[in-house]
N, C-alpha and C positions, 0 to 999 in steps of 0.2 A: 417938499412933500406935497403929494397930490391931495387936494381937498375932496372929501366925500360929501356929495350933495344929497339933499332930500332925505328919504328914510334909510338910505344906504348906510349912514353912520350908525344907526341903531343896530343894524345887522352886524356891522363890523365890530361894534362894542360887545355885542352878545357873543360873537365868536371868541373874542379876546378873553372875556370873563369865563366862558366855558372851558377854553383850553387851560386857563390859569387854575380853574378848580380841579381839572382832571390831572394836572401834572403833580405827581406824588413827590413829597419831600424825601430826600435820601436819609437813611439812617446814619450813614457815614460818608463823608466826602473830603478826601485829603489829597493834597498835592505834595509830592516828595521829590527831593533830588539826592541821588546817592550814586557814587562810583561812575559819574559821567552820564547817568540816566535820569530822565524825568518820568516819574510815575504818578498817575492820577488813579486813586483807588476809591471806588464807590460801592456801597452796599445799599440796595434799594428794595422796595417791595417788588415781589415777583409780578410782572405785568400780567393782567388778566386779559381774556379774549376781548379784543376791541379797544384796549387801553393804549395810549400813546407810548411808543417805545423809541421813537427817533431822536427826540430832544433829551439831552442829558440834563441833570440838575445843575444848578449854578455852582460856581467854584466857591471854595471857602471851607470852613471847618464845621463838620457835623450838622445836625439838624435837631429840631426840638423833639420830633417824634422818636420813639424807640420801638423796635419790633417786640413781639411777644413770643415766649417759648412756644414752639410748635408751628410758628409762621414759616413759610417758604420765602426766601429772599434771593435776590440776584446780585452776585458779585461781579464787578467788571474792573479790569485794570488796563489802562492805556499807557503804553511805554514808548518813549521817544529818546533818541540820542541828543544830549544837550548841545553837542558841537554843531550839528547841522539841522536839528529838528526832525530827523528822519525816523519814521515809525519802525520799530524792530519786530521782525517776524521770526517765527521758529525759535523763540526763546523759551527754554525750559524753566518753568516757575513752580516752586513748591509753595503750597498754601495750606495752613492748618488753623482750625478754630479750637481754642481751649479756654479754660477758666483763667482769669488774671492771676489768681493766687495758686501756687503749687500745692497740690494735695499732699505731697511728700514733706515739704519743709514749712509750709504755712507762709512763705515769703513770696514776693513778686520777683521772678528771675529776670536777669538782664536778657535782652533779646537774643544775643549770641548764644547764651547758655540754654535758653529755651529751644532754639532751633537745633543746637547740637544734641540735646537730650532726645528730641523727637527723631532726628536722623539716626541716633544710636540704636533705636529700635528696642529699648528696654520695655519690659512688660508693663511696668508702672508708669511709663512716660508716654503712653499712647494718648493723643489728643482726643477731644470729644468728636471732632469732625476732621477727617483726612480728605483734603481736596486734591490729592496728587495721585491717588491709586485707582483701583478698579475693583469691580466685583465679577466673580464668575457666576453666570446664571445657568441654571439647569431647568429643563422641562421634564417634569417628574411623572412617573406612572401613577402616582397617587392622586393626580389631579391638582398639581401645584406648580408654582415657579419658585425655586429656591435661589437666594442670593448668598454666595459663599465669599467670605473674605479670605483671600489667600495669604494675607499677612498674619493671620491668627492660626498657627499650627503648632500647638504645644499641648502636652499632656493635661487633661482635665478641663480643657476649654474647647468649645465647639467652634468650627469655622462658619457655622450657619448664622448669617447675619439677619436674614429675614426669610419668611416663607409666605407666599401669597396663595391662599386657597382659591382655586378657580371654580369649584363646584361641578367639574366635569373633566373627562379625560381629554387632554390637549392633543392636537394633531400637527399644527404648524405654528410658527411665530415669525414676526418680523419686528425689527427695532427701528425707531426713527433715527435719522442721521445725527441728531444732537444728543442721543442717549437719554432722552426725556421720557419717551413713551414706548411701551412694548405692547404689541397687538398679538393676541393668542386666539387661534381658532379652536372652538369647542363644538365639534360636529353634533354630538347627541343633544346638546342644549340649543342648537341652532343659534349660536351667539358668537360674537367676537368680544373677548374681554380686553379692555384697555387698562394696562397697568402703569401707574405712575412710578417711574424708576427713581424719583427723588424720595418718595415716601413709602414705596413698596405697598401701595394700596390700589385697589381697583377703582379707577376714576369713573368708568362707564361700562355698561354692557350694551352692545349693539345687537338688537334682535334682527334675524334674517329669515327669509322664506324657506331657504334650503339649509343643508348641512355644510358649513364652511370647511374647506379642505386646504387649498393652497392660498397663501397670502403674498402680496407684493406691493411695494410702494413705488409710485411713479418716480421718475428721475428727479423731479423737483421736490419730492418729499411731501407734497401737499394732499395727495389723494391716495387712499388705500384701496387696492383691488382685492376683492374677496370672491374667489371661485367656490361654487357650491354644487354639491351633489343633491339629487332629488330622490323621490320614491321610485319604485320599480317601473311605474308608468311614465317616468320622465318628468313629472311635475316637480318643480323646484330646481331643475338644472339651469344655472344661470351664473352671471357675473354681476356683482354690484360694486359701484364706485362710492367710497365713503370719504367725506371731508375729514382730514386729520384733526382740524381745529376743534370741531364740535360734534363729530359723529353723524352729521346729516348725510343722507343718501343723495348724491349729486348726479347719478346716472346708473345705468345697468341695462341688461337685456337677457333674454332667454338664450340658452345654448343647447347644442346637440348633446346627447347623453355621453357619459364617460368621465373619468377623472380629468381635470383640467390643469394644464400648466400655463404659466404667464411669462411673457418677455416684453421688452420695450425697445424701440429704436433708440439710438444713442442720443439724439437731440430731444427725445421725449414726444415726438409728434405722433407716433403710432404705438398702439398696444396690440399684443398678439395673444390669443387664448386658444389652446388646443382642446379638442374633445376626443378622448382616447377611443371610445367604442365605435365612433363613426369615422375616425381618421380625417377630421376636418380642422382647419385653422381659421378663426375669425380675425379679420384685420379691422381694428377700431381706430377711428380718428379721435385723438384725445381732446382736441379743442371743442368739437361738437358732441362727443360722446356717442357718435353714430357708427354703426358697422358699415364699413366700406365694401367689404366683400367677404365671402365664406369660401375658402379654398378646400376642395375635396381631394385628399391625397390617398385615402384608403388605409388599410392596415390598422395598427394600433399605435397611436402617437404617444410615446412615453416621455419625450423631453423636447424642449425648445431652447435654442441658444442663439442670441443675436450677436453678430460680429460688427462692431462699429467701423473698423478699418475697411471692411469689405462691403458695408451697407447691405448685409445679407442675413437672412433668418434661416437657421438650420433646424429642420423638423425631423425627429428620429422616429422611424417606424420600427419598433422592436420586434413585431411579429414577423415581418418579412426581411428584416435586416437591411433596410434601405434608409439612406440619408437624403432628404429632399432639401435642396437649396433654393430659397425664394429671395426675390429682391424686397426692398422695403415696402413696396405696395402690395406684395403677396403674389406677384407673377413668378412662375417657376423658372429657375435658371437651369438646373440639371438634377439628375439623380445619381447617387453613388451607392452601388451595391456592395454590401459587406457580408454579414452572415446573420441568420435569425438569432433572436435572443438579446438584441441590443438593449441597453439601459440608459441611464442618465448621461448627458453630454455637457461638457464645460469648455469654454474657451480659456486659454492661458491669459494671465494678466496683460501681457504685451500684445495679445491678439494674433500671434503668429501661428498658433496651433489650436486644433480642436481635439479634445480627448473624450472618448466614448468607452464606457465600460460594457462588457458583455458577461453577465453573471453565469449564464448557462454554458458558455464556452471557456470561462476562466481566462478572459483576455482583456487587454486594454488596447484600443486602437488609437494611434496617433496620426492625425491627418493634417496636411498643410492647409491653412486657412485660405490661402490665395486661390488654389485650384482644386482643393478637395482630394489631392493625391494621398493615398495611404502610405505613410512613411515607415511605420513600425507597428507590430501587434504583439508586444511581449505578453507572456503568460503571467497571470496574477492568480495565485492559488486561493481557494476557498470562496468562490463566487463573489468577485468584487462588485460593489453596489453604490459606493459613495465616493465623491471627489472633493478635495479641498486644497487651496493654494496658499502657500506662504510666499515671501519674496523670492525664495530660491528653490523651493521644492513643490511638487505635487504629492499629496498624501492620498493613498487609495485604500479604503477600508473594505474588508471582505466580511461576509456573513458567517462563514463556517469556521474560521480560525481566529485565534487571538492576536495574530501578528498583523501589523500594519505595514503596507508597502510604501516606500518613498522613492521618488525619482527626481534627480536634479533637473530643473528646467533648462539648464544650459546644455544638457545631453539629449534633449528630445529630437533635435534635428539630425543627430548622427546615430549613436547607438545608446539607447536609454540604459542608464546604470541603476539597477534596483538595489535597495537596501531594505531589510525587514527589521522592525523593532517590535518587541512583545508589549501588548497592552492588556493587562488583566490575565485571568486564568482560563477564559473560554470565549468563543466567538459571540458577537453581539446577536447573531441570528437565533440564539437560544432564548432570547427575551421575547415574549409574545407582544403583539400589538405595537410594533415599532411605529413611530410617527414618520411623516415625510421630512420633518426638520432634521438637519444634519447633526450627527454625534461628534463632530469635530469643529474647532474654532481656532482662530489665530490667537497668539498671545500678544501682550502689549508691545513687544519689541518687533513683531513680525518675523521672528526667526525661530519659531517653534509653534507648538500647538497644545491646546487643551483637548482631551479625548475622554468622552464619557464611557464608563465601563459599568453597565447596569448590574451585571452579575456580582460585582464586588461593592456596589454602592459607592463608587469612587470616581472622581474626575482626576485623570492623570495629566501631568504636565511633562511635555517633552521639549528639551532644548536641542536644537540642531547641532550635530557634531558628536552627539553621545550615542551609545549603543542601546540605551533603554531610557524610559522616563526617569527623570531625576527626582520627582516628588509626586505625591498624590494627596487629594483633598477628600476626606470622607464626607458623605452627604447626610449622615446621621438620621436614619429612618426614612430617607427619601431614595427613590430609585431613578437615577438620572438617565433619561433617554436621549436628550439633545443638550448641547452646551453652546454658550456664547459668552462674550465679555461685555461689560457695561462700564465705560469710563466715568469716573466721578470727579475727574479733575478739570482744571481750566482748559478751555479750547480756544483756539484763535478763530474768532468769528468775523474779524475784519483785520486789515493790515495793522499790526501793532496793538490790537484790542483782544484781550483774553477774558472770557466770561464763563460763568457756571452758576447753577442754582443749587441751593441746599436748604434743608430744614433746620431751623435753629433748635438745638436739643434741650436747652436749659435756660433758666433765668439767671440774672446777676451780671457781674462785670466779666466781660469776655475780652480775649485778645486774638486778633487775626495776625498770624505770623506768616511772613513772606520771605522766600529765599531763592536766589539764583546763584549759579556757580561761576559763570563767565559772561559778564563781570560778576564778582562776588558781592551780593547784596543781602543784607539781613535787616528787615524792618518789621516792627511789631506795633500794631495799632489797637488801642483799647476802645471799647464801646460797651454800651449797657443794653441788656435784654430784660424786658419787663416780664412779669408773671403771666402765664397763659391762662385762658379761661378754664375753670374747673371742669373735669370730665363729667359728662351727663350720665346720670344713673340709668341703668338698663330699665326699660319699661316692663320687662318680664324676666322670669327666671325658670330654671328647670330643676326638678328633683326626681331622683330615682326612687321608686317605691318598691319594686320587686325586680330581682335578677337572679339567675341561676346561682345556687349556693356552691355547687361543685362542678366537676367536669361533665361534659355531655359527649355523646358518641357522634362520629362523623355522620352527616346526613340527618341527624335527629332535629326535630323542630325545637327552636329556642324562642323564649318569650321574655320580654322586659315590660315593666309597667312604669310610666313616667307621669309627672304632673307638670303642666305649664301654668305658672302663676303670674297674674298681672299685678303690677305695682301701681299704687296711688290711683286706683280707679281706671287704669288703662284697660283697653279691651284685650281679651285673650286673643293672641294671633291665630290666624287660620293655619291649621296643622298641615295643609297642603304646601305651606312655605318650607316645611322642614323634612328632613330625612335623617335616619340613623346611618352613620358610616361605620362599617365593621372593618377594621384594619388589622392585618396580621402583624405581630411583633417582629416577624422576620422580614417584613416588607412585602411589596407586591401591590396589585390594584385593589382598592377598597370596594367592598360590596355596599350597596345602598338599599336600606329597607324603609318602607313608608311608616308614618305614624297613623294608627287607626283609632278613631274615637271610641270610647267605651260609654257605658250608660251614665257614668258620672261626669259632670261638667269639668273640663280642664284636665281629665285623665285620658291617657292614650296608651295603646298597646303596640309594641314593636315585636315583630316575629319574622323568622326566616330560618334558613339552614346553612350550615357551613360544611363543606365536603372534605377539607384538608385539616389534618391534625395540627395542633400548635396553640400558642397563646394569642389572644385577640383583644383589642381595645375597641370599645363602642362609644362613639361620640355622636351627639346630635348637632347638626349644622343647619343654618338657614339657607335660603335660596341663593345667597351670594357666596356660600361656601365657607363663611366665617364661623368659628365655634360659638356656641351659645354661652351665656353667662351661667355657670353651673353652681348649684349650692352644694355639690359634692364632686368628688373626682369622677372622671369617666369610668363607665362600667368596664369590667374585665370578663373574659370568657375563655375557658379552657376546653379545647376540643380534643378528644382522645381517639 
């Protein structure tokens, strides 16, 4: 062992003590052997930003500390084959957290019985936390993100697991690769909301100089690119680069006017940002954050698509119907003339073809990625505008009809075979203010799709091979405009290592149940959860003083009087923080009316007009979009 001389030993000792203090004890640490497998199961505090994550806790059984109800914890499972010590990849693991004692029998079930009851799917056998499934996320017209549980679909119970109020109408979203964070663009608020997909709460709001439109994550997942629109004079037209870890701005620059699309080279060295109105593409070096060049192409650039296999960027000029092919550095390779009216373009997952929709001509162009040759241009009815890929099909959605076109990827090189399936009762183009985010998403198996139908307030599920969707999930008061899935199960984060994070829902004795089918493993581990901190009492409350007693006519001025009361000497909040949300009972986009102070301290008047007949609910919400703590039910309004 090398001797540390002079003052160096004090520094080494300080480092050792510091690292020992930072290393969190695990809540649970068990090593198991079952069916020829070695499993090491750990439940630890969720690492915070800057905390050590590389070194695991020491082997042994359990730890002195216990998590509290409401804490977020990290579960990790390392699996090896006993025969040769080889780590096992791609192993399907079921994991569930539930109370140790059965609520049905009052007894502690055997592990096999517990897992069988959960897998049986009985309504009374659902565990507290299911770490094997997923949520269907919807981006809603009402200014919210809804999380729907597709496993809960029976009479009298809603599939709505959680709804995150954004405080503004969303336009685009992007999810981190580990399904931990969801970033949502709110143009009118000039913000990006960061939603924690473990707790379904807003972690952070990132203020921006412009109105965010298109969002994209760098290939390494560490930096969020936020394209923004400015005012009429061009002020605020820019791209900002935001660190995913803490929301800091780490780069950015002004852009030419117009809606901006974003693409990245396959190795992540370059980023590309288009400007629609000026027909330019900015080529940005990701390492330095500097713009290397601005390529002037002209026309209106509606879409960008980077093809890794060809190391080429395709820029689509919708106005003139031209496809510009550029190399990775932005130098032009060639131009492909099609027809005016081109829309979004996407490369197939294998990179062999590029598909471009043309809404005005009701066509889908299929091009060879290698040389740009046009292979086919089948007709797609109803103004096709959006593309989505599963493993075996491309889905093409149109604005004007309720039918969705599907084409087998294996037929693109020869003669594309079209199939139409009905989705809802009317075309999605009947819905106003559609976002740029897609209304289609893959299912968990990659052999089907979830499709948002705003007109029916439903998300349909389609399984490939069928003639129509096999099921639908009602969104209960929300109007879904875009859809995605969020996995809540274990993910393989390293060879043979499976991890996930979850929020501990309750206190008391808990059991973590684990199951695999091949080989067949059933293991249940008991651990204790301490009581959480008591909820903090709200510092203020709201009371309705006056509201319309009967119905009002369309367009007639409506007034409400409310009082904001401070609790325990707290200061009455600034009314500018709040607004009244007027929401139709039939759905749609909410109106927002300000709170206006009256002559009496703490009393505020709310006034506005509603032009459409029907029943309405009036809520008061704060700047973060969350509901106030009311001393009465939300006000109601009938418009005749």
